[in-house]
N, C-alpha and C positions, 0 to 999 in steps of 0.2 A: 504494500500500500504506500502511496506517495503522499507526503504532507508538504505543503508549501508554506513557508514562513514569509508572509507578505509584509508584516510589520513586527519588528523585534525590539522596539524601544518603549520606554515608559514616559509618562507625564506629557511630553510634547515632542513633536518631530524635530530632528536636526538634519544636518547634511548627509548623515550616514543611515539614519533609521527613521522609519515611520512608526506610529504607535500600533498597538496590539491587533494583529489580524492573522489567523492561521486558516488554511483551507485544505480540505480533502476533496479534490476535484472529482474523483471517481464516483463519489457517493453524493455530491452536491451539498456538502456541509461546509460552513464557515464558522469558526470559533472566534468570537469577538469582532467588533466592527470599528477599530481605530482608523487612523488616517491611511493605513495601508490598504484599506478597503477599495480604493480606486483601481487597484491592480487586478481585481477578480475577473474583469470582463474577458480578458484574453485567456482565462483558464476555465471558463464555464463549459461544461460538457453537454448537459441536458437542458431542458427548459424549465426546471424547477430547482429552487434553492432554499435551504434551511439555514438560518443564521442563529447560533446559540450564544447568548451573552453571559459572561461571568458576573457582571454587575453593570451599573449605569454611570460610572464615572466617565467624564468626557473623553478621556484618552482611549476608552474602550467602546464608545458609541458614536462619536462625532462622524465617523465614516458612513453611518446610515444615510446621511444627507448626500453622500456621493452616489447613491443608488439612482438618483435622478439622471445623472450622466451615463451611468452603467446601462440603465434600461434603454436609453436612446441608442447606445452603441450596440447593445445585445439584448433585444426584447426577450422577456421571460413570461411563461404562462403563469407562474406562481412564485412569489417570494414570501416566506414566513419567518418572522423574527420571534424567537423563543427566549423567555427570561422569567424570573420570578415576578409575580403580579405587581408588586410595588415598584419594581424597576421599569416595567412596561408603562405604568402610570406616570412615572417621572419623565420617561421619554416622550410620551404623548403630550404631557402638559407643558414641558419645558423645552426640550430639543426642537419640537415642532410647534412651539408657540409662534403665533403669526409675526410678532415683532422680530423674532430671531430667524425663522425659516418659514416663509409664507406658503410654501407648497406642501399640501397634505402628504402624509406618508404613502408611498407607492407599494405598500406591502401589508400583510396581515400580522397583527400582534397576537401571540398565543402564549399562555402560561406554560412553563416547563412541565413536562410529564415526568413521572418518577423514573421511567425507563423508556428509552427511545429506540425502536428497531431501525436498523440501517440496511442498505442493500448488501447483497452477498453474505447474508447470515450474520451481520454485525449487530451489536447493540451498544448503546451509550447510556451511561448513568451519570448523575451529578451528585456532588456532595458538598456540604457547607465548609467554608473557609473563614478564618478569623481575619477581618479587615474592617476598618472604619466604614460604616454604611452597609457592610455585609457583602459577601462575594461567594461564588461557588467555583468548584473545579469540575472537570469532566474526565471520565475514563471511557475509552472505546475499546471494545474487544471484538475480534473476529477469530474464527477457528485458526489457531496457529500463530497469531500475532496480536499485539495490544499496545496501546499508548495511553498516556494521561497528560492532561494540561492543567497546571496549577499556577495561577497568577494572582498577584495582589494579596499576599498573605505573609506572615512571619514564620519562616521555617524554624522548627524546634524539634528536638528529639522526642518530645512528648505530644506532638501535634496529632490530633485525631485523624487527620487525613492520610497519615502514613499507611494505615490499613487499606485505604481505598486505592492506593497506587502500588501496592505490593506486587513485585515480580513483573511489572510491565516491561515490555521490550524497549519502550521509549518513554522517557519522562521529559516533558517540556515544562520547565519550572522558571518562575521569575527569579531574578537575582539583581536587585537594584544597586546594592552597595558592595564594595570590597570589604575585607575584614577591617581595614583601617578606619572605616566609617560605620562599624557595627553598632555603636550607640544610637545611631539615627534610625535603625531598622524598626524596632518595635514601636516607638512613638508614631512612626509614619505608616505602620502596617505593611512593611516590606521586609525583604530578606537580604542576608549577606552571604558571601561565598561559602565559608566553612560550614555554616549551618545548613545550607542547601546540600552540600556534599554529604553531610552527616545523614540527612533525610534519605538521600538516594542510596547510601550504603546500607542503612537500616532497613529500607524497603526492598532491597535486593533487586533494583532495576538494572536493565542491561545497558542502556545508553542515556546520558543526561545532556540535554541541550538547554542552555540558559538564555532567557529572553527578558524583556521588560527592564532593560539596562538604563541606568541613569543617563539622560541625554547630555548632561554636563560632562560626563566621563569621556576622556580622550585617551589616545595611545593604543598600541597594539594589544595590550593585556590589561584592560581597565579593572578586571575583577581578580587579578592575581591567580590565574589558572595554572601558571607554571608550577607553583607549590601545590595547588589542589590536586593536580594529576598524580602526584606521588601517593595520594590517598585513594583517589578514584580515577583511574586512567580513562574511563569512558565518559569524560566530560568535555564539552566544547561550548564556545560562545557562538550563538547564532548570528547570522547576518541576513539582511533583507533579501528576499527573492531566493533564499536557499531552498533546495529540494532535499527532503529527508525520506529515505526509504526505511520502512520497518515491517 
């Protein structure tokens, strides 16, 4: 299965990264709708699309307004946006408030189901994450391969979500801060490098790809992965438009 990382940064886009947007083109699924959302048009396969949101912070939903241009370029029979009910209400009332964006949503809003069937025998489940305002993660399983997406939370060896990502082939996890800025992680509801590495090790995941990086961070190794690989060799820093097979 191919996963496209269309937006791998956090908070706001910079010259290297747009904000959170992942895509499973083969099954018509997008996870989060950050500013990387404008890239989905060239990857759409069918004429139906399901967008699943972790939460409604702007860096994860502002790309919904890009659908106006996407649909002009690539008309679709159906687009459905799935999220917890209070997040859908916030999007409807605020993101699409007439003074901000006067064109009504070009999609259906639907509350998250507990378990979501996917094409080719797959299924997706969501689980709660600790983050200001609330967030969720997603786990996707097919016969023979699996992945999980965890963003906007504080990694911890006692985090409840570890059981939900256990033994996945691929874990895509936020990592906003390097260890040198670890004191900022919990107050902001985000994670730092060694804590994410510890979660991946405890959960027994196969491959770890880090996203939702601080847009202020610069340099070839902003998260200190050279040292982290000594503990968990299967870790890498994502980049926009990366394709990941799992």
